[in-house]
C-alpha positions as CSV (number, residue, x, y, z in Angstrom):
1,L,37.8,-118.0,-31.3
2,V,36.5,-118.4,-34.8
3,A,37.5,-120.2,-38.3
4,I,36.1,-120.7,-40.9
5,I,36.7,-124.5,-42.6
6,S,34.9,-126.2,-45.5
7,N,32.4,-123.5,-45.4
8,E,31.4,-124.7,-41.8
9,L,31.9,-122.1,-38.4
10,W,35.2,-124.0,-36.4
11,L,34.8,-122.3,-32.6
12,G,36.3,-122.8,-30.0
13,Q,36.0,-121.7,-25.8
14,T,38.3,-122.0,-23.2
15,A,36.3,-122.2,-19.8
16,A,38.0,-120.8,-16.7
17,D,39.4,-124.5,-15.2
18,G,41.5,-123.9,-18.9
19,F,39.1,-126.5,-20.8
20,S,38.2,-125.6,-24.9
21,T,35.4,-127.3,-26.4
22,L,35.2,-127.1,-30.1
23,Y,32.0,-126.5,-31.6
24,R,30.9,-126.5,-35.3
25,Y,28.1,-123.7,-36.7
26,Q,26.2,-123.9,-40.5
27,N,22.9,-123.7,-41.3
28,G,21.3,-122.4,-38.0
29,N,22.2,-125.6,-36.3
30,L,25.8,-125.2,-33.1
31,E,27.1,-128.5,-32.4
32,A,29.4,-129.6,-29.9
33,I,32.7,-131.7,-32.0
34,D,34.7,-134.4,-29.9
35,L,37.2,-135.3,-31.1
36,G,38.1,-137.3,-28.5
37,I,41.1,-136.0,-26.5
38,T,41.1,-133.5,-23.7
39,L,41.8,-129.5,-25.2
40,R,43.5,-126.8,-23.2
41,H,43.5,-123.5,-24.5
42,V,42.5,-123.4,-27.8
43,Q,44.4,-120.8,-29.6
44,R,44.3,-121.1,-33.4
45,I,42.1,-122.7,-35.8
46,E,43.4,-123.2,-39.1
47,Q,42.7,-125.2,-42.9
48,S,45.8,-126.9,-44.4
49,R,45.7,-125.9,-48.2
50,S,45.0,-130.1,-48.4
51,G,41.5,-130.1,-46.2
52,E,42.9,-131.1,-43.4
53,V,42.3,-129.0,-39.2
54,W,44.8,-127.6,-37.2
55,I,44.4,-126.5,-33.9
56,T,47.1,-125.2,-30.8
57,T,46.6,-125.1,-27.8
58,A,48.1,-124.6,-24.9
59,G,49.1,-127.5,-22.4
60,S,47.5,-130.0,-25.1
61,G,50.1,-129.5,-28.2
62,V,48.5,-129.0,-32.2
63,V,45.8,-131.5,-33.1
64,Q,45.2,-132.4,-36.6
65,V,42.3,-133.4,-37.9
66,K,42.7,-134.7,-41.4
67,N,39.6,-137.3,-42.6
68,G,37.5,-137.4,-39.4
69,Q,40.7,-138.7,-37.7
70,T,42.2,-137.0,-34.7
71,K,45.9,-137.2,-34.5
72,Q,48.1,-135.1,-31.6
73,F,51.1,-133.6,-31.7
74,T,53.0,-133.0,-28.4
75,S,56.1,-132.5,-26.6
76,A,56.5,-136.4,-26.4
77,D,57.0,-136.3,-30.4
78,G,59.4,-133.9,-30.8
79,L,57.3,-130.8,-30.8
80,P,59.8,-127.5,-28.6
81,S,56.8,-127.4,-26.1
82,D,52.6,-127.9,-25.3
83,T,51.5,-124.8,-25.7
84,V,51.6,-123.7,-29.3
85,Y,50.3,-119.8,-29.9
86,G,50.5,-119.9,-33.9
87,L,50.9,-121.5,-37.5
88,T,51.4,-121.0,-40.9
89,E,51.6,-123.7,-44.1
90,D,55.4,-123.3,-46.0
91,P,54.9,-124.0,-49.9
92,D,55.3,-128.0,-49.3
93,G,52.8,-128.2,-47.2
94,R,54.8,-128.2,-43.8
95,I,53.1,-126.7,-40.8
96,W,55.7,-124.7,-38.9
97,L,54.9,-123.5,-35.5
98,A,55.0,-120.9,-33.3
99,T,55.8,-122.5,-29.4
100,R,56.3,-121.4,-25.7
101,E,60.3,-122.5,-26.1
102,G,60.9,-121.4,-29.9
103,L,59.8,-123.0,-33.6
104,G,58.9,-126.6,-34.6
105,F,57.7,-127.6,-37.8
106,I,55.6,-131.3,-38.1
107,Q,55.9,-132.8,-41.6
108,D,54.9,-135.9,-42.8
109,Q,53.9,-136.5,-39.2
110,R,56.8,-136.1,-37.8
111,A,57.5,-132.9,-35.0
112,T,60.7,-131.5,-35.3
113,S,61.7,-129.1,-32.8
114,L,64.2,-125.7,-33.7
115,A,64.1,-125.0,-30.0
116,K,68.2,-125.8,-30.2
117,L,69.4,-124.2,-33.2
118,L,71.8,-121.6,-32.6
119,G,70.4,-118.1,-33.7
120,A,66.2,-119.2,-33.7
121,P,63.6,-117.8,-31.6
122,K,64.0,-119.4,-28.4
123,S,61.2,-118.5,-26.1
124,S,57.5,-118.0,-26.1
125,C,57.2,-117.5,-30.4
126,L,53.7,-115.6,-30.4
127,H,53.3,-115.7,-34.4
128,I,54.2,-117.2,-37.7
129,K,54.1,-115.6,-41.0
130,L,55.7,-116.9,-44.5
131,D,56.7,-113.5,-46.6
132,A,55.8,-113.9,-50.4
133,Q,60.4,-114.4,-50.3
134,D,59.9,-117.1,-48.4
135,R,60.8,-115.5,-44.8
136,F,59.3,-116.5,-41.4
137,W,58.3,-114.2,-39.2
138,V,58.2,-114.6,-35.9
139,T,57.2,-112.8,-33.1
140,E,59.3,-113.6,-29.9
141,S,58.0,-111.8,-26.1
142,G,60.5,-109.6,-25.2
143,Q,62.8,-110.3,-28.1
144,G,61.6,-108.0,-31.1
145,I,60.1,-109.7,-34.5
146,H,62.9,-112.3,-36.5
147,I,62.7,-112.5,-40.1
148,L,64.6,-115.6,-41.0
149,P,64.8,-117.6,-44.4
150,R,63.0,-120.7,-44.5
151,Q,65.4,-122.0,-46.6
152,A,67.6,-121.4,-43.8
153,L,66.3,-122.5,-41.0
154,L,65.3,-126.4,-43.3
155,Q,69.0,-126.5,-43.4
156,A,70.5,-125.8,-40.7
157,V,67.6,-128.5,-39.5
158,Q,70.3,-131.2,-41.4
159,N,73.1,-129.1,-40.5
160,P,72.7,-128.0,-37.2
161,A,76.7,-125.9,-36.4
162,G,76.4,-124.5,-39.2
163,E,75.7,-120.4,-39.4
164,M,71.9,-119.3,-39.5
165,P,70.7,-116.2,-41.3
166,L,68.7,-113.6,-38.2
167,E,67.2,-110.2,-38.7
168,L,66.1,-108.8,-35.7
169,L,63.8,-106.2,-35.3
170,T,63.8,-104.7,-31.9
171,T,62.8,-101.2,-29.9
172,H,65.8,-99.8,-32.4
173,H,63.4,-100.4,-35.4
174,G,61.1,-98.4,-33.9
175,L,58.8,-101.1,-32.5
176,R,57.2,-100.2,-28.9
177,S,57.9,-102.9,-27.9
C-alpha cells in the first residue's frame, strides 16, 4: 500500500499477525513512522485538500494525522465499524468512509454513522467515490454499486424518517457479481 503525501512516499505494510507499520520514503531514506497508536491492517492512505493524512484500517478505525498530531476515530466515537475500507472527501471537507457496517463521515472532529438510515448501504462497503454530479458511488459486497446523492444523504442524517433516493446497479444491469 503506497501513497504520495506532500512529496513523500508513505507505505503501509501489514505483517502476518495483522499489525501494520507505516513508513516514509524520501530522498533515498526509508523510516518508520510512529503514530503512537496500534494500526491493524492498513487499507488506504490518503491526503485531504487541507493536507491532513487519513489512514483507514481493518480493526483500528480511521486515523487522522494533522500538523504532527494523531487522532483515531473508532466505533466508540460514532463510526459504523472499526473496519474502514474506503474514504473520499467532499467539497465541504467532510471525510466520507466506507466501512464493514455501512457508511459514515467525519466533520469538525466528529464521527457520524449512516448505518441505520433507511436505504443506505448496510454491510461491507468497500469503496466510496464522489463524482462530478455530487453523487457517491459505493460498492457493497454481495449487493452491487449504490449511487447516492450527497445532499440526500446529508438531509437523511437530519431527518432519518425521510426517503432517500437510491439507485443500485446489480447483475441485472450487467455487473459480473
